[in-house]
C-alpha positions in Angstrom: 32.3 1.1 43.0 32.3 -0.5 39.6 31.5 2.0 36.8 30.0 0.5 33.7 29.9 2.2 30.3 27.1 0.3 28.8 24.6 1.9 26.4 21.1 0.6 25.7 22.5 -1.1 22.6 24.8 -3.2 24.7 22.2 -4.4 27.2 21.3 -7.6 25.2 24.9 -8.8 25.2 25.3 -7.8 28.9 22.1 -9.7 29.6 23.4 -12.8 27.8 26.7 -12.7 29.8 24.8 -12.3 33.1 22.4 -15.1 32.1 25.2 -17.5 31.3 26.9 -16.9 34.7 23.7 -17.0 36.6 22.8 -20.3 35.1 26.1 -21.8 36.2 25.4 -20.7 39.8 21.6 -21.1 39.9 21.5 -24.4 41.7 24.1 -23.4 44.3 22.3 -20.1 44.9 19.0 -21.8 45.4 20.6 -24.1 48.0 22.5 -21.3 49.7 19.6 -18.9 49.7 21.6 -16.1 48.1 23.2 -15.0 44.8 26.8 -15.9 44.5 29.4 -13.0 44.8 30.3 -13.7 41.2 26.8 -13.1 40.0 26.3 -10.0 42.2 29.5 -8.5 40.7 28.3 -9.4 37.2 24.9 -7.9 37.9 26.4 -4.6 39.0 28.6 -4.5 35.8 25.7 -5.5 33.5 24.2 -2.0 33.4 20.8 -3.0 34.7 21.0 -0.8 37.8 21.8 2.2 35.7 19.2 1.5 33.0 16.8 4.2 34.3 19.4 6.6 35.7 19.8 10.0 34.1 22.6 10.4 31.6 24.1 13.3 33.5 25.0 10.8 36.2 26.3 8.3 33.7 23.0 6.4 33.4 21.5 4.9 30.3 18.0 6.6 30.3 16.9 3.3 28.7 13.4 2.1 27.6 11.1 -0.2 29.4 11.0 -2.5 26.3 14.8 -3.0 26.4 14.6 -3.7 30.2 11.8 -6.3 29.6 13.9 -8.2 27.0 16.9 -8.2 29.3 14.9 -9.4 32.3 13.3 -12.1 30.2 16.7 -13.4 29.1 18.2 -13.5 32.6 15.1 -15.0 34.2 15.1 -17.8 31.7 18.5 -18.9 33.2 17.9 -18.0 36.8 14.6 -16.7 38.1 16.1 -15.2 41.3 18.7 -13.2 39.4 16.1 -12.0 36.9 13.9 -10.9 39.8 16.7 -9.0 41.4 17.6 -7.4 38.1 14.0 -6.2 37.5 13.5 -4.8 41.0 16.9 -3.1 41.2 16.3 -1.3 37.9 12.8 -0.3 39.1 14.3 1.0 42.4 16.7 3.3 40.5 13.6 4.7 38.7 11.8 5.2 42.0 14.9 7.0 43.4 14.8 9.5 40.5 11.9 11.1 42.4 14.4 12.3 45.1 15.5 16.0 45.0 18.5 16.8 43.0 20.8 16.6 46.0 19.6 13.1 46.6 20.5 12.2 43.0 24.0 13.4 43.6 24.2 11.4 46.8 23.2 8.1 45.1 24.9 8.5 41.7 27.5 11.2 42.1 30.3 8.6 42.2 28.8 6.2 39.7 25.5 5.2 38.2 25.6 1.5 39.3 24.5 1.9 42.9 22.3 -1.1 43.8 19.1 0.0 45.4 16.5 -2.3 47.1 13.0 -1.1 47.9 10.3 -1.7 50.6 7.2 -0.6 48.8 4.7 -1.1 51.7 4.5 1.7 54.2 5.1 -0.4 57.3 7.3 2.1 59.2 6.7 5.5 60.6 8.6 8.8 60.3 8.5 12.0 62.3 9.4 15.4 61.0 12.5 17.0 62.4 14.7 20.0 61.5 16.0 19.4 57.9 14.5 15.9 57.6 12.9 13.0 59.3 13.5 10.3 61.9 12.6 6.9 60.6 11.7 3.6 62.4 10.1 0.3 61.5 10.4 -3.1 59.9 9.9 -3.8 56.2 9.4 -7.4 55.0 10.3 -9.0 51.7 12.9 -6.5 50.6 14.5 -8.3 47.6 18.2 -7.9 47.0 18.9 -6.4 50.4 21.8 -8.7 51.0 24.0 -6.8 48.5 22.2 -3.5 48.1 24.2 -0.3 48.6 21.0 1.7 49.4 17.4 0.9 50.4 14.3 2.9 49.7 11.7 2.4 52.5 8.1 3.6 52.5 6.6 5.0 55.8 3.7 7.0 57.0 4.3 10.5 58.4 1.8 11.3 61.2 2.5 15.1 61.0 1.6 15.0 57.3 -1.8 13.4 57.7 -0.1 9.9 57.7 0.6 10.3 54.0 3.4 7.9 53.0 6.9 9.0 51.9 9.9 7.1 50.7 13.2 7.4 52.5 16.6 6.5 51.1 19.1 5.0 53.5 22.7 3.9 52.8 24.0 0.5 53.9 25.2 0.7 57.5 22.2 2.7 58.7 19.8 -0.2 58.7 19.7 -3.8 60.0 18.7 -7.0 58.1 16.9 -9.9 59.7 17.4 -13.1 57.7 13.7 -14.0 57.5 13.2 -15.1 53.9 12.4 -18.9 53.9 10.0 -19.3 51.0 10.0 -22.5 49.0 10.9 -20.6 45.8 12.9 -17.5 44.8 15.2 -18.6 47.6 18.2 -16.6 46.3 16.5 -13.2 46.0 17.5 -12.3 49.6 14.0 -10.9 50.3 14.7 -10.4 54.0 13.4 -8.0 56.6 14.9 -4.5 57.0 14.9 -3.0 60.4 15.4 0.7 61.1 15.6 2.2 64.6 15.2 6.0 64.9 17.5 6.9 62.0 17.8 10.5 60.8 17.1 10.9 57.0 17.8 14.3 55.5 15.0 15.9 53.4 16.9 15.5 50.2 16.7 11.7 50.7 13.0 11.6 50.8 10.0 12.0 48.5 6.2 11.7 48.6 4.9 8.3 47.4 2.1 10.2 45.7 4.6 11.4 43.1 5.7 7.9 42.3 2.1 6.7 42.1 1.0 9.5 39.8 4.1 9.5 37.7 4.8 13.2 38.5 8.4 13.9 39.1 9.3 17.3 40.6 13.0 16.9 39.8 13.4 15.2 36.5 11.6 15.7 33.2 12.8 12.5 31.6 9.9 10.5 30.3 11.1 7.3 32.1 11.0 9.2 35.4 7.4 10.3 34.9 5.5 7.0 34.6 2.3 6.3 36.6 2.8 3.3 38.9 -0.4 1.8 37.5 1.2 1.5 34.1 4.4 -0.2 35.2 4.2 -1.5 38.8 2.8 -5.0 38.3 4.8 -5.5 35.1 8.0 -5.3 37.1 6.9 -8.5 39.0 5.4 -10.3 36.0 8.3 -10.2 33.6 10.7 -12.4 35.7 8.0 -15.0 36.1 7.4 -15.1 32.3 11.1 -15.4 31.7 11.4 -18.2 34.2 8.5 -20.0 32.5 10.6 -19.9 29.3 13.4 -21.4 31.2 11.1 -24.1 32.6 10.0 -24.9 29.0 13.6 -25.4 28.0 14.2 -27.6 31.0 11.1 -29.7 30.4 12.1 -30.3 26.7 15.5 -31.5 27.9 13.8 -34.0 30.2 11.5 -35.2 27.4 14.2 -35.6 24.8 14.7 -39.2 23.8 11.5 -40.3 25.5 8.4 -41.7 23.9 5.9 -38.9 23.8 2.2 -39.6 23.9 -0.4 -37.4 22.2 -1.6 -36.3 25.6 1.9 -35.1 26.4 2.1 -33.3 23.1 -1.1 -31.5 23.7 -0.1 -30.3 27.2 3.3 -29.3 25.9 1.8 -27.2 23.1 -0.7 -25.6 25.3 2.1 -24.6 27.7 4.1 -23.0 24.9 1.0 -21.0 23.9 0.5 -19.8 27.5 4.1 -18.7 27.7 4.0 -17.0 24.3 0.8 -15.2 25.3 2.3 -14.1 28.6 5.4 -12.7 26.8 3.2 -10.8 24.3 1.2 -9.2 27.2 4.3 -7.9 29.0 5.8 -6.7 25.8 2.5 -4.9 25.0 2.7 -3.2 28.4 6.2 -2.0 27.6 5.0 -0.5 24.4 2.2 1.4 26.2 4.7 2.8 28.7 7.4 3.8 26.2 4.8 5.3 23.9 3.4 7.2 26.9 -0.1 6.0 26.1 -1.4 6.7 29.6 -5.2 6.7 28.8 -7.2 5.2 31.7 -8.3 2.2 29.6 -4.6 1.3 28.7 -3.4 1.8 32.2 -6.1 -0.6 33.3 -5.2 -3.0 30.5 -1.5 -3.0 31.7 -2.7 -4.1 35.1 -4.8 -6.8 33.6 -2.0 -7.9 31.3 0.5 -8.3 34.2 -1.8 -10.3 36.4 -2.9 -12.5 33.5 0.7 -13.0 32.3 1.6 -14.2 35.7 -1.4 -16.5 35.8 -0.5 -18.0 32.4 3.2 -18.5 33.4 2.2 -20.4 36.5 -0.3 -22.6 34.7 2.2 -23.3 31.9 4.9 -24.4 34.3 2.5 -26.6 36.3 1.6 -28.3 33.0 5.3 -28.7 32.1 5.9 -30.5 35.4 3.0 -32.8 34.6 4.4 -33.7 31.1 7.9 -34.2 32.4 6.8 -36.6 35.1 8.9 -37.8 37.9 12.1 -37.1 36.1 11.2 -33.4 36.0 11.0 -33.3 39.7 14.6 -34.5 40.2 16.3 -32.4 42.9 19.3 -32.1 40.7 17.3 -30.8 37.7 16.4 -27.3 36.7 12.6 -27.8 36.1 11.6 -28.2 39.8 13.5 -25.1 40.7 11.8 -23.1 37.9 8.4 -24.5 39.1 9.1 -23.4 42.7 10.3 -20.0 41.6 7.4 -19.3 39.2 4.9 -20.4 41.8 6.4 -18.1 44.4 6.8 -15.1 42.0 3.2 -15.3 40.8 1.9 -15.3 44.3 3.1 -11.8 44.8 0.5 -9.3 45.9 1.3 -7.0 42.9 -0.2 -9.7 40.6 -3.4 -10.1 42.5 -6.5 -9.0 40.5 -8.3 -8.0 43.7 -5.5 -6.2 45.6 -4.4 -4.1 42.6 -8.0 -3.6 41.4 -6.9 -4.9 38.0 -10.2 -6.6 37.5 -12.3 -3.7 38.7 -10.3 -1.1 36.8 -10.3 -2.9 33.5 -13.9 -4.0 33.6 -15.0 -0.5 34.4 -12.9 0.9 31.5 -14.3 -1.7 29.2 -17.9 -0.9 30.1 -17.3 2.9 29.9 -16.1 2.5 26.3 -19.1 0.5 25.2 -21.3 2.3 22.7 
C-alpha cells in the first residue's frame, strides 16, 4: 500500500497535481465509466484519503476548509475525480467512529486506505457471538471499483432495528456494475452485494454516533462533527467545483466569437451564481472548523449546501445556453461538466425536503425573531 507523507500544507500542491492528471484522463474516464488506473494511483498518493485520519496512524488530522479547497480544485478539472476525493475523505472520517481495534485494522499499515460508503441502511445484520452477520444490497456506492474497504449501513432487528455501520475489506463483498447515469459516469457508483458475511464487533459502530457527532473512540474535533453540519456539504462541493470547470470551458468556447449583450448578461449571472455557491460551501467549512454547532448554524449549513447545488446547476445550464451548439460538442468539456453537475445536484443529500433543510432553517429563523 502506498504511504504518503503529505501534511495539510502540502494538500494544495497535491490537489493541483491530481487535478492536472485527472483533466488529461477525464474524457476517457467518462467514456469508460471508470477512473483510469493512473488517476486512482495519484488519488491514493494525494493525501485526500488520510486527510481526516488521526496522526497516530499517519493521518493529517486536516481541516474541512482545506479539504473543501482541494475538492474544488480537483472537481474543476474532473467532476468524477473530485466527487470520489470528497466521498473517500468523508468515509475515513466516518470510519473514525469504529473502536480502536478497528482503527488499527484499517490504518495500521498506512493511512491511505480507500474507503467507500453506503449511507442508506438497505441491508440487515443479525447479532452473533463477537459480532454480526451482514446481508443486503447497497446502491450508488461511489468509488467501489477501487476501494480497499466499504462501510455499509444496515438495520439490526435485535437492537430495535437501529442502524449500524459495518466495515468490510475488499474480497468479502460483491459488486454489481449497475451505475449507468448520464453524468458522473466515472465515479463507479455501483451496487454492493453482501451475502451473510461475519463482521467482528470492532468493525462496527452505531449510526447514531455519526449523526450526532459523538465519537466514543476519538476526541479529535474532526471526528466529532454532527452529520447535519457536514453531510450535505460533502456532496455540494464537487458540484460547485465542477461549475467552475464549466465556466472555464464555456469561456474557451466563446473566445474569438462575437458576444452579444444578452450573452454577456447570462455569462455574468452565471459567474455570480458560481461565486455565491463557493462562498456558501466555504462558509459551511468555517462553521465546522470553528465548531459553531448552534442549531441555527447547523440548519444554515444544510440550507447553504442545497442552495449551492441549486446555484451550480443553474449556472451551468446558463453556460450551455450562452455557448450554444459549439458547447455541446461531444469532444468538448462543457457538455461533460453539464451532465456531471446535473447528476451531482440531483443527489438526495441536496434535496430541501428530504434533508429537511427548508424546515430546519425556517424554524430556526422564526425562533430567532424578536
